[in-house]
C-alpha positions, 0 to 999 in steps of 0.5 A: 649155863654150867656143871655143876661149878665148886667155888670157893669165896676169898674176901675179907668182908662178911657182907661181900662172901654173902652177897656173891655167895648168894647170887652164885647159889641162886645160878646154880654154882655149888660155894662149898667155902670161904675164907677172910685171910689170904693163907686161909684162902690157899688152905681152903682151895688145898682142902675143897681143890674148887673149880674157881676161886672169887679173890679179893686182891687185898686180904689180911697176911699173904695177899691176893697175888701171894695167895694166887700164886700157891694157889694155882701151883698147888690146886691143880685145874683151879683157877684164880679170879681176883676180885679188886675195888679199883682198877689199879695197872701195877697188881693188874700185872702182877695178877696176870703174872701169878697165874690170874684167870680173870680180873674183874672189878667189884663193881661188875654186875651181877650177871657179867660175873657169872658169865665171867666164872661160868666162863674161867670154869670152862677155861676161858681168861676175864678181865673187866671191860675197864681194863681192857685199854690199859693192858693194850698201852702196857703191851704196846709199852713193853713192845717198844721197850723190847725193840729199844733193847734189841739196838741198845748197844749201838750207837746213834750213828750205828742204829743210822746205818743199820737201817740204811744197810736194812732199806738196802743201801750199799756202802757208797751210798750210804757214804754219800747220804751220810756225808761220809767216806765209803772206809768210814761207813764200812768200818761202821758196817764191820761194828754194827755187825759185831754188835748185834752178833750176825754173820753179814748184811742180809743178816742184818738186815733181818735182823733190824725188821725183825725187831721193828727198827723203822719204828725206832728210825725213820725209813730214808726217803727212796729220792734221797738214797 
């Protein structure tokens, strides 16, 4: 299944380390070292240069997250699988930011863990299936926050005007729809262009579409335009 993959096991519980070593060696992985603290994990990773480090996220001394960051930045081609007991959203994203290639729960099955180590050693990224929903939910939240930030300088009325501009309405049509004077609409459009730093209505439309304005402001009904 794999060419001799060299593994470092880092966990503060000796029983866990023994279990992992027994499992991995049974599947012909080479366990080159063990570590019981975050500092020791970093030191031994630098010394032995393993292909994969299996690293408990909660370690004595420096955290597993910080150990991961140091290992990834200082040991070339070394990849890290974070091992955790509980699915904690904050730690999951901290591990990803620290450069972890895998994030699995300790209740993972033996065969699944073996496959995870093998796949990570070949350059793949692994996420425990129990955490997939969490990741996609957070990604959607981040996308919505980014969209909202793109229009954060606009007042609610300016945002509505931009939406109507993006859907091709003229100033006169916008004025009728919003019960405003055409001159007032013209002023709103000028203010919007300045705030989003574009030169004309076409660029404003492109900006609005790029940042998914329809997700923030419901598009106008065709019958009322």
